[in-house]
MIMAR-805586 format. One record per residue (C-alpha): y, x, z. Coordinates in steps of 0.02 Angstrom, whole numbers, padded with zeros to 5 digits, always signed. Layout:
YXZ/...
//
This chain:
+00840+00872-00292/+00844+00663-00305/+00711+00552-00311/+00712+00473-00467/+00720+00271-00465/+00652+00148-00588/+00644-00044-00632/+00501-00123-00712/+00371-00268-00731/+00198-00255-00657/+00081-00280-00780/-00093-00269-00692/-00170-00244-00536/-00299-00090-00562/-00363-00073-00380/-00344-00067-00189/-00154-00045-00162/-00109+00012-00339/-00006-00070-00476/+00033-00016-00652/+00232-00059-00708/+00286-00042-00863/+00455+00000-00865/+00570-00024-01028/+00702+00084-01095/+00839+00068-01240/+00849+00256-01346/+00949+00262-01531/+00834+00312-01655/+00862+00500-01719/+00889+00451-01892/+00940+00277-01915/+01030+00281-01777/+00975+00086-01731/+00913+00047-01546/+00734+00026-01513/+00630+00014-01355/+00522+00125-01292/+00402+00093-01129/+00298+00180-01027/+00157+00133-00908/+00160+00198-00728/+00030+00179-00566/+00113+00144-00417/+00050+00136-00238/+00076-00026-00153/+00050-00008+00011/+00037-00204+00089/-00037-00263-00077/+00080-00397-00089/+00153-00363-00256/+00073-00493-00419/+00069-00473-00590/+00236-00523-00669/+00332-00466-00520/+00508-00355-00569/+00509-00219-00460/+00572-00033-00409/+00471+00104-00396/+00526+00296-00337/+00460+00453-00379/+00330+00506-00233/+00205+00646-00205/+00052+00663-00282/-00062+00510-00180/-00204+00520-00302/-00244+00569-00496/-00138+00478-00572/-00015+00377-00446/+00154+00481-00414/+00262+00344-00388/+00274+00206-00238/+00357+00020-00234/+00507+00016-00169/+00579-00153-00167/+00520-00332-00244/+00667-00396-00359/+00599-00569-00367/
//
């Protein structure tokens, strides 16, 4: 099964080698049929510690690295 890949913006550097990525998606409201934004935060592993807050990044699903981290940074999209 292929690993999921998402794109988002880094909102915080919570600890050593860890960043929090906010991923936004568009969905249609089930009743009003209006397009609305939904966002979710993911804790991702940043091995090089080079990512800064505000960077656009691509994250990929991986094995559990800690209690909250199940994603890792694939590429910086600056």
